[in-house]
Residue frames as a rotation matrix with the C-alpha (Angstrom) as fourth column:
MET 1
-0.250 -0.164 -0.954 106.68
0.967 0.015 -0.256 92.55
0.056 -0.986 0.155 100.92
GLN 2
0.708 0.526 0.471 105.10
0.458 -0.850 0.261 95.70
0.537 0.031 -0.843 102.17
VAL 3
-0.323 -0.892 -0.318 107.63
0.900 -0.186 -0.394 98.32
0.292 -0.413 0.862 103.21
GLY 4
-0.933 0.008 -0.360 105.39
0.164 -0.880 -0.446 101.31
-0.320 -0.475 0.820 103.73
VAL 5
-0.022 0.942 0.334 101.90
0.969 -0.062 0.238 102.80
0.245 0.329 -0.912 103.69
PHE 6
-0.835 -0.348 -0.426 101.53
0.434 -0.893 -0.122 106.55
-0.338 -0.287 0.896 103.31
SER 7
0.341 0.940 0.012 98.63
0.816 -0.290 -0.500 108.98
-0.466 0.180 -0.866 103.07
LYS 8
0.821 -0.218 -0.528 101.07
-0.362 -0.914 -0.185 111.72
-0.443 0.343 -0.829 101.97
ALA 9
0.704 -0.620 -0.347 104.21
-0.261 0.228 -0.938 111.55
0.661 0.751 -0.002 99.85
PRO 10
0.798 -0.506 -0.328 107.01
0.581 0.497 0.644 109.57
-0.163 -0.705 0.691 101.55
ASN 11
0.534 -0.658 -0.531 110.36
-0.276 -0.729 0.627 111.24
-0.799 -0.189 -0.571 102.05
PRO 12
0.647 -0.291 -0.705 112.70
-0.756 -0.126 -0.642 111.47
0.098 0.948 -0.301 99.05
HIS 13
-0.460 -0.858 0.230 115.24
-0.880 0.474 0.008 109.06
-0.116 -0.199 -0.973 100.59
PHE 14
-0.178 0.491 0.853 112.58
-0.173 0.837 -0.519 106.33
-0.969 -0.240 -0.064 100.82
LEU 15
0.803 0.560 -0.205 111.54
-0.261 0.021 -0.965 106.90
-0.536 0.828 0.163 97.19
GLU 16
0.282 -0.789 -0.546 115.13
-0.933 -0.094 -0.346 106.72
0.222 0.607 -0.763 95.95
THR 17
-0.569 -0.554 0.608 115.92
-0.728 0.683 -0.058 103.60
-0.383 -0.476 -0.792 97.99
ILE 18
0.136 0.706 0.695 112.86
-0.172 0.708 -0.685 101.64
-0.976 -0.026 0.218 96.89
LYS 19
0.684 0.084 -0.724 113.85
-0.709 -0.154 -0.688 102.18
-0.169 0.984 -0.046 93.24
GLN 20
-0.387 -0.920 -0.068 116.71
-0.921 0.382 0.074 99.71
-0.042 0.091 -0.995 93.83
TYR 21
-0.763 0.206 0.612 114.19
-0.027 0.937 -0.348 96.87
-0.645 -0.282 -0.710 94.14
PRO 22
-0.752 0.654 0.079 111.44
0.213 0.129 0.968 95.53
0.623 0.745 -0.237 91.90
HIS 23
-0.829 0.446 -0.337 108.40
0.274 -0.200 -0.941 97.21
-0.487 -0.873 0.044 93.39
GLN 24
-0.426 0.767 0.480 104.84
0.564 -0.189 0.804 98.31
0.707 0.613 -0.352 92.90
VAL 25
-0.975 0.220 0.001 102.61
-0.154 -0.678 -0.718 100.93
-0.157 -0.701 0.696 94.43
GLN 26
-0.448 0.894 -0.028 98.95
0.741 0.389 0.547 100.24
0.500 0.224 -0.837 95.19
GLU 27
-0.850 0.262 0.456 96.47
-0.401 -0.884 -0.240 102.96
0.341 -0.387 0.857 96.03
ILE 28
-0.363 0.723 -0.587 93.82
0.669 0.641 0.376 101.87
0.648 -0.257 -0.717 98.52
ASN 29
0.537 0.722 -0.436 91.36
0.825 -0.342 0.449 104.22
0.175 -0.601 -0.780 100.22
GLY 30
0.926 -0.138 0.352 93.53
-0.107 -0.989 -0.105 107.29
0.363 0.059 -0.930 99.60
GLN 31
0.511 -0.804 0.304 96.71
-0.506 0.005 0.863 105.65
-0.695 -0.595 -0.404 100.88
LYS 32
0.510 -0.448 -0.734 99.64
-0.690 0.296 -0.660 104.38
0.513 0.844 -0.158 98.85
ARG 33
0.768 -0.249 0.590 101.00
-0.248 0.734 0.633 100.97
-0.590 -0.632 0.502 99.78
TYR 34
0.263 -0.794 -0.549 104.60
-0.950 -0.112 -0.293 100.31
0.171 0.598 -0.783 98.69
LEU 35
0.826 0.078 0.559 105.39
-0.202 0.966 0.163 96.67
-0.527 -0.247 0.813 97.94
ILE 36
-0.200 -0.906 -0.372 108.69
-0.931 0.057 0.362 95.07
-0.307 0.419 -0.855 96.99
GLY 37
-0.455 0.052 0.889 108.43
0.138 0.990 0.013 92.06
-0.879 0.129 -0.458 94.70
PRO 38
0.751 0.582 0.312 106.76
-0.660 0.674 0.331 90.03
-0.018 -0.454 0.891 93.46
TYR 39
-0.502 -0.840 0.206 108.71
-0.838 0.532 0.126 86.92
-0.215 -0.109 -0.970 94.32
ALA 40
-0.352 0.330 -0.876 107.99
-0.525 0.705 0.476 83.44
0.775 0.628 -0.075 93.02
ASN 41
0.315 0.439 -0.841 107.69
0.459 0.706 0.540 82.01
0.831 -0.556 0.021 96.52
ARG 42
0.976 0.141 0.168 108.03
-0.078 -0.492 0.867 82.88
0.205 -0.859 -0.469 100.19
GLU 43
0.541 -0.837 -0.075 111.58
0.709 0.407 0.576 81.46
-0.452 -0.365 0.814 100.37
GLN 44
-0.143 -0.574 0.807 112.78
0.877 -0.451 -0.165 83.96
0.459 0.684 0.568 97.73
ALA 45
0.512 0.401 0.760 111.07
0.034 -0.893 0.448 86.77
0.858 -0.204 -0.471 99.60
ASP 46
0.972 -0.153 -0.181 112.61
0.200 0.123 0.972 85.64
-0.127 -0.981 0.150 102.91
ALA 47
0.214 -0.961 0.176 116.07
0.972 0.228 0.063 85.75
-0.100 0.157 0.982 101.32
GLN 48
-0.181 -0.243 0.953 115.61
0.546 -0.831 -0.108 89.49
0.818 0.501 0.283 100.72
ILE 49
0.772 0.588 -0.241 114.50
0.512 -0.350 0.784 90.44
0.377 -0.729 -0.572 104.23
ALA 50
0.260 -0.733 -0.628 118.00
0.825 -0.170 0.539 91.30
-0.502 -0.658 0.561 105.56
PRO 51
-0.721 -0.600 0.345 119.01
0.693 -0.619 0.371 93.73
-0.009 0.506 0.862 102.78
ILE 52
-0.048 0.780 0.624 115.55
0.442 -0.544 0.713 95.34
0.896 0.311 -0.319 102.68
THR 53
0.746 0.300 -0.594 115.59
0.654 -0.165 0.738 95.80
0.123 -0.939 -0.320 106.46
GLU 54
-0.128 -0.903 -0.411 119.05
0.855 -0.310 0.416 97.36
-0.503 -0.298 0.811 106.25
HIS 55
-0.841 -0.302 0.449 118.17
0.526 -0.648 0.551 99.79
0.124 0.699 0.704 103.43
ILE 56
-0.433 0.777 0.456 114.50
-0.045 -0.525 0.850 100.61
0.900 0.348 0.262 103.97
GLY 57
-0.364 0.386 0.847 113.03
-0.931 -0.172 -0.322 99.16
0.022 -0.906 0.422 107.17
LYS 58
-0.797 0.079 0.599 111.44
-0.147 0.936 -0.318 96.01
-0.586 -0.342 -0.735 108.50
PRO 59
-0.673 0.567 -0.475 109.18
-0.602 -0.046 0.797 94.59
0.431 0.822 0.372 105.75
VAL 60
-0.249 0.702 0.667 105.89
-0.566 0.454 -0.689 92.78
-0.786 -0.549 0.284 106.24
HIS 61
-0.950 -0.032 0.310 104.98
0.197 0.711 0.675 89.72
-0.242 0.703 -0.669 104.16
VAL 62
-0.087 0.943 -0.322 101.95
-0.632 -0.303 -0.713 90.34
-0.770 0.141 0.622 101.99
GLU 63
-0.782 -0.109 0.614 100.68
0.306 0.790 0.531 87.48
-0.543 0.603 -0.585 99.85
ILE 64
-0.165 0.710 -0.685 98.67
-0.757 -0.536 -0.373 88.59
-0.632 0.457 0.626 96.83
LYS 65
-0.624 0.017 0.781 96.86
0.282 0.937 0.206 85.82
-0.729 0.349 -0.589 95.03
């Protein structure tokens, strides 16, 4: 799930909070895309939406194949 895209460094609170989740950072066209996961399936990802929304912000589903 994508939780942020930044052209500059995100705030320290965001960086600390995202460390609580399995995550990865992708750099695309000079921007960093912050993704939580991967999850085995969409149902597992959906189960994490509430806590992620509470701690970080509303995530967006991103399927990487």
